[in-house]
C-alpha positions as CSV (number, residue, x, y, z in Angstrom):
1,M,22.4,-178.7,-155.5
2,R,22.0,-179.0,-151.7
3,S,22.3,-175.2,-151.3
4,S,19.6,-174.8,-153.8
5,A,17.3,-177.1,-151.9
6,L,18.0,-175.3,-148.7
7,A,17.4,-172.0,-150.3
8,A,14.0,-173.3,-151.6
9,A,13.1,-174.6,-148.3
10,A,13.9,-171.4,-146.7
11,C,11.6,-169.5,-149.1
12,L,8.8,-171.9,-148.5
13,L,9.2,-171.5,-144.7
14,L,9.3,-167.7,-145.0
15,T,6.2,-167.8,-147.2
16,W,4.4,-169.9,-144.6
17,V,5.3,-167.7,-141.7
18,S,4.4,-164.5,-143.5
19,G,1.0,-166.0,-144.4
20,T,0.4,-167.1,-141.0
21,F,1.2,-163.6,-139.4
22,A,-0.8,-161.9,-142.1
23,Q,-4.0,-163.1,-140.8
24,A,-5.4,-161.1,-138.0
25,P,-6.5,-163.0,-134.9
26,D,-10.2,-163.5,-134.2
27,T,-10.5,-160.7,-131.7
28,V,-12.1,-157.4,-131.4
29,F,-9.7,-156.2,-128.7
30,L,-7.2,-153.5,-129.7
31,E,-4.7,-154.6,-127.2
32,E,-4.6,-158.2,-128.7
33,L,-3.6,-156.8,-132.2
34,T,-0.3,-155.7,-133.6
35,W,-0.1,-152.2,-135.1
36,T,0.0,-153.6,-138.6
37,E,-3.1,-155.8,-137.9
38,L,-4.9,-152.9,-136.6
39,R,-4.0,-150.6,-139.6
40,D,-5.3,-153.3,-142.0
41,L,-8.5,-153.6,-140.0
42,I,-9.1,-149.9,-140.1
43,R,-8.4,-149.9,-143.8
44,S,-11.0,-152.7,-144.2
45,G,-13.7,-150.7,-142.7
46,K,-13.4,-151.3,-138.9
47,T,-13.6,-147.6,-138.1
48,T,-15.7,-147.7,-134.8
49,I,-13.8,-148.0,-131.6
50,I,-15.6,-148.7,-128.2
51,L,-13.7,-147.1,-125.3
52,P,-15.2,-149.0,-122.2
53,T,-15.0,-147.3,-118.9
54,G,-15.4,-149.3,-115.7
55,G,-14.3,-148.4,-112.3
56,T,-12.6,-150.0,-109.3
57,E,-14.7,-149.7,-106.3
58,Q,-16.6,-151.5,-103.5
59,N,-19.8,-153.1,-104.7
60,G,-21.1,-154.4,-101.4
61,P,-20.0,-157.6,-99.6
62,H,-21.4,-159.9,-102.3
63,M,-19.2,-158.7,-105.3
64,A,-15.7,-158.2,-106.3
65,L,-14.1,-154.8,-106.7
66,G,-13.6,-155.2,-110.4
67,K,-17.3,-155.8,-111.3
68,H,-17.6,-152.9,-113.6
69,N,-14.5,-153.5,-115.5
70,V,-15.3,-157.2,-116.1
71,R,-18.9,-156.5,-117.1
72,V,-18.2,-153.6,-119.5
73,K,-15.3,-155.5,-121.3
74,A,-17.6,-158.6,-121.8
75,L,-20.6,-156.5,-123.1
76,A,-18.3,-154.2,-125.2
77,E,-17.0,-157.4,-127.0
78,K,-20.6,-158.6,-127.6
79,I,-21.5,-155.2,-129.0
80,A,-18.4,-154.9,-131.3
81,R,-19.0,-158.4,-132.7
82,G,-22.6,-157.5,-133.3
83,L,-21.8,-154.4,-135.1
84,G,-19.2,-156.0,-137.3
85,N,-17.3,-152.8,-137.9
86,A,-16.1,-152.2,-134.4
87,L,-13.0,-152.8,-132.1
88,V,-12.7,-152.4,-128.3
89,A,-10.1,-150.4,-126.6
90,P,-8.7,-151.4,-123.3
91,V,-11.1,-150.8,-120.4
92,L,-10.4,-147.5,-118.4
93,A,-10.5,-148.9,-114.9
94,Y,-10.1,-145.6,-112.9
95,V,-13.0,-143.2,-112.8
96,P,-14.2,-140.4,-110.4
97,E,-15.2,-142.1,-107.1
98,G,-15.3,-139.2,-104.6
99,R,-12.8,-137.1,-102.7
100,L,-9.7,-138.4,-100.9
101,A,-9.7,-136.0,-97.9
102,P,-12.1,-136.3,-96.3
103,P,-13.1,-139.5,-98.1
104,T,-16.6,-139.3,-99.8
105,G,-18.7,-141.9,-101.7
106,H,-17.1,-145.1,-102.3
107,M,-13.7,-143.8,-101.2
108,R,-14.8,-144.7,-97.7
109,F,-14.3,-148.4,-98.5
110,P,-10.9,-150.2,-99.0
111,G,-9.9,-151.0,-102.6
112,T,-11.8,-148.1,-104.3
113,I,-9.5,-146.1,-106.6
114,T,-10.6,-142.5,-107.6
115,T,-9.3,-140.0,-110.1
116,P,-10.4,-136.3,-110.4
117,G,-13.1,-135.5,-112.9
118,E,-10.8,-133.1,-114.9
119,V,-8.1,-135.8,-115.2
120,F,-10.7,-138.4,-116.3
121,Q,-11.9,-136.1,-118.9
122,K,-8.4,-135.4,-120.2
123,V,-7.7,-139.2,-120.4
124,L,-10.9,-139.7,-122.4
125,E,-10.1,-136.7,-124.7
126,S,-6.5,-137.8,-125.4
127,A,-7.7,-141.4,-126.2
128,A,-10.3,-140.0,-128.6
129,R,-7.8,-137.8,-130.3
130,S,-5.5,-140.8,-130.7
131,F,-8.2,-142.9,-132.3
132,R,-9.1,-140.1,-134.7
133,L,-5.4,-139.7,-135.7
134,H,-5.2,-143.3,-136.6
135,G,-8.2,-143.6,-138.8
136,F,-11.3,-144.3,-136.5
137,R,-14.4,-142.3,-137.4
138,D,-16.8,-143.2,-134.5
139,V,-15.5,-143.2,-130.9
140,V,-18.1,-144.8,-128.5
141,L,-17.8,-144.0,-124.9
142,L,-19.4,-146.9,-123.0
143,G,-19.5,-146.2,-119.3
144,D,-20.5,-148.9,-116.8
145,H,-20.3,-146.5,-113.8
146,G,-22.8,-143.7,-113.1
147,A,-20.1,-141.2,-112.0
148,A,-18.5,-141.3,-115.5
149,Q,-21.6,-140.4,-117.5
150,A,-21.5,-136.7,-117.1
151,D,-17.7,-136.5,-117.9
152,Q,-18.2,-138.7,-120.9
153,K,-21.0,-136.5,-122.2
154,A,-18.9,-133.3,-121.7
155,V,-15.9,-134.8,-123.6
156,A,-18.2,-135.9,-126.5
157,A,-19.8,-132.5,-126.7
158,R,-16.5,-130.7,-126.7
159,L,-14.9,-132.8,-129.3
160,N,-17.9,-132.9,-131.6
161,R,-18.0,-129.1,-131.6
162,E,-14.3,-129.0,-132.4
163,W,-14.6,-131.8,-135.2
164,A,-17.9,-130.5,-136.6
165,A,-16.4,-130.1,-140.1
166,T,-15.0,-133.6,-140.1
167,P,-16.6,-137.0,-140.3
168,V,-15.4,-138.0,-136.9
169,R,-17.8,-138.2,-134.0
170,V,-17.7,-139.1,-130.3
171,H,-20.7,-140.9,-128.9
172,A,-21.5,-140.9,-125.1
173,V,-23.9,-143.8,-124.9
174,E,-25.7,-143.1,-121.6
175,E,-28.5,-145.5,-122.5
176,Y,-26.2,-148.4,-121.9
177,Y,-25.8,-147.4,-118.3
178,R,-29.4,-146.5,-117.7
179,A,-30.6,-149.9,-119.0
180,G,-28.2,-151.9,-116.9
181,D,-28.7,-149.8,-113.8
182,V,-32.5,-150.0,-113.8
183,E,-32.5,-153.7,-114.6
184,F,-29.9,-154.6,-112.0
185,R,-31.7,-152.8,-109.3
186,Q,-35.0,-154.3,-110.2
187,L,-33.6,-157.8,-110.2
188,L,-31.8,-157.5,-106.9
189,R,-35.0,-156.3,-105.3
190,C,-36.7,-159.6,-106.3
191,K,-33.9,-161.7,-104.6
192,T,-34.9,-164.8,-106.6
193,S,-32.9,-167.5,-108.3
194,R,-33.6,-165.7,-111.5
195,T,-31.6,-162.8,-110.2
196,V,-28.6,-165.0,-109.7
197,R,-28.9,-166.6,-113.2
198,F,-29.1,-163.1,-114.7
199,L,-26.0,-161.8,-113.0
200,Q,-24.0,-164.9,-113.6
201,Q,-25.0,-165.9,-117.1
202,D,-26.8,-163.1,-119.2
203,I,-24.2,-160.4,-118.1
204,D,-21.3,-163.0,-118.3
205,I,-19.6,-161.8,-115.1
206,G,-19.9,-165.0,-113.1
207,S,-16.2,-165.6,-112.5
208,V,-12.7,-164.3,-112.9
209,G,-10.4,-167.3,-113.2
210,E,-11.5,-169.6,-110.4
211,R,-13.0,-166.8,-108.2
212,R,-16.6,-165.9,-108.1
213,L,-17.5,-162.2,-108.6
214,V,-21.0,-162.8,-107.5
215,Q,-22.0,-164.7,-104.4
216,D,-24.7,-167.5,-105.1
217,D,-27.0,-166.5,-102.3
218,L,-28.3,-162.9,-102.2
219,S,-31.1,-163.7,-99.8
220,S,-29.6,-162.1,-96.8
221,Y,-28.2,-159.0,-98.7
222,D,-30.3,-155.8,-98.6
223,G,-27.6,-153.2,-99.5
224,A,-27.3,-151.0,-102.5
225,V,-25.1,-151.6,-105.5
226,S,-23.7,-149.3,-108.2
């Protein structure tokens, strides 16, 4: 009798545990899912994957080196949730930033990390091929950094030619970068409190943990940002 009760309790516990783990978490981030959760989400219709590319570089004395990575992850999440059928891949934090010897571009500043254009393209291409293999139909390359745009377009064009007879497509969304770049530069020229509110709230990159990404007072800053 006692063994039967224990067996019944064990069955109930297993049923509860399996039911709990069967529910995918409320997230659009691929890296927060198990492979079985991802498989089921793709089968349910989430066949768009956003691959955000950021960049680790100097952004002037007023902002942290990881600005691009934080911003593109936050906005990619908002886009994915808005679409309803999309997930977000891990942010690619290393993009072409200039030569190492002699250092050019942002490589003249400590903390900037670069990768050759051909290597960056290979990483994008390999990721896109992986997504296609596992059932995604639309691969969206979302670049927050200007130097990544040409490479993303090249990869999209190359793979779309190769996959022309299939339903899979790669989209290099340059409009995302152009819109953000123009608005950022216009707002920074204004140097008003509205600029600070836009940077800290609308773009949702005000802080990482307890550390500010954007300084509160931009009145004395007249440098360029990227």
